[in-house]
C-alpha positions as CSV (number, residue, x, y, z in Angstrom):
1,M,0.0,0.0,0.0
2,L,1.3,3.4,-1.0
3,V,0.2,6.6,0.7
4,A,1.2,10.1,-0.3
5,F,0.3,12.7,2.4
6,S,0.9,16.2,3.3
7,V,0.4,17.5,6.8
8,A,0.7,21.1,8.0
9,P,-0.3,23.3,10.9
10,S,-2.3,26.4,10.5
11,G,-3.1,29.1,13.0
12,S,-0.6,30.1,15.6
13,A,0.2,27.9,18.5
14,P,-0.1,29.9,21.8
15,D,3.3,28.6,23.1
16,R,5.1,29.1,19.7
17,P,5.1,32.8,18.8
18,E,7.8,32.2,16.2
19,S,5.1,30.2,14.1
20,A,3.6,33.6,13.1
21,D,5.8,33.8,10.0
22,A,3.7,31.1,8.3
23,S,6.7,28.8,7.7
24,V,5.9,25.1,8.4
25,H,9.4,23.6,8.0
26,D,9.8,22.8,11.7
27,A,6.4,21.1,11.8
28,V,7.1,19.1,8.6
29,A,10.5,18.1,10.0
30,A,8.7,16.6,13.0
31,A,6.3,14.7,10.8
32,V,9.1,13.4,8.6
33,A,11.1,12.3,11.6
34,V,8.2,10.0,12.5
35,V,8.1,8.6,9.0
36,R,11.9,8.0,9.0
37,A,11.7,6.3,12.4
38,S,9.0,4.0,11.2
39,G,11.3,1.9,9.1
40,L,8.9,1.9,6.1
41,A,10.1,2.8,2.6
42,H,9.5,6.5,2.1
43,R,10.3,9.5,0.0
44,T,9.8,13.2,0.8
45,T,9.4,15.9,-1.8
46,S,8.7,19.6,-1.6
47,M,5.0,19.0,-1.3
48,F,4.3,15.4,-0.1
49,T,5.7,12.4,1.7
50,E,5.2,9.0,0.3
51,I,5.3,5.9,2.4
52,E,4.9,2.2,1.5
53,G,3.7,-0.5,3.9
54,P,2.2,-3.9,4.0
55,D,-1.3,-2.9,5.1
56,W,-3.8,-0.2,6.2
57,D,-3.0,-0.4,9.9
58,T,0.7,-0.1,9.5
59,V,0.6,2.8,7.1
60,M,-2.2,4.7,8.7
61,D,-0.5,4.4,12.1
62,V,2.5,6.2,10.7
63,V,0.3,8.9,9.1
64,K,-1.6,9.3,12.4
65,R,1.6,9.7,14.4
66,A,3.1,12.1,11.9
67,T,-0.1,14.2,12.1
68,E,0.1,14.2,15.9
69,A,3.7,15.4,15.7
70,V,2.5,18.5,13.8
71,M,-0.3,19.4,16.3
72,P,1.9,21.4,18.7
73,F,2.8,23.8,15.9
74,G,-0.6,25.4,15.3
75,S,-4.1,25.7,16.5
76,R,-5.3,23.2,13.8
77,V,-3.8,20.7,11.4
78,S,-4.6,20.0,7.7
79,L,-4.0,16.5,6.3
80,V,-4.2,15.6,2.6
81,L,-3.9,12.0,1.7
82,K,-3.9,9.9,-1.4
83,A,-3.6,6.1,-1.3
84,D,-2.8,3.4,-3.9
85,I,-4.1,0.1,-2.6
86,R,-2.8,-2.8,-4.6
87,P,-2.8,-6.1,-2.5
88,G,0.0,-8.5,-3.2
89,Y,2.4,-5.9,-4.5
90,S,5.4,-4.4,-2.7
91,G,8.3,-2.2,-3.9
92,E,6.0,0.0,-5.8
93,I,7.4,3.2,-4.3
94,D,10.3,2.7,-6.7
95,G,8.6,0.3,-9.2
96,K,6.1,2.8,-10.4
97,I,8.8,5.4,-11.1
98,A,10.9,2.8,-12.9
99,R,8.0,1.8,-15.2
100,L,7.3,5.5,-15.9
101,E,10.9,6.1,-16.9
102,R,11.0,3.1,-19.2
103,A,7.8,4.2,-20.8
104,I,9.3,7.7,-21.5
105,E,12.5,6.1,-22.9
106,D,10.4,3.9,-25.1
107,G,8.6,6.9,-26.6
108,G,5.5,6.7,-24.5
109,A,5.7,10.4,-24.0
110,L,5.2,11.2,-27.7
């Protein structure tokens, strides 16, 4: 199961006046630290973090804990999530990209 998610605080946290500049990098760093500690395959880009795990419970536990890690940074939290549920497959976090690159090389982008 692949999940791409983005989690970010909004509003200012009463005990974090420095959060007033609207930057979310510290909050995102807290979420990504949870993902990295999970041991699941993952990738973080400028807008989303992708994780791959064997089942719903494993993946959603990491998403939940990452979301909870962001909560102290604002008065509310926004979570965007997209899932690719394909039972019986693993290694898709890299496999999908490899197939895309092969298709482009083979002229699929024409």
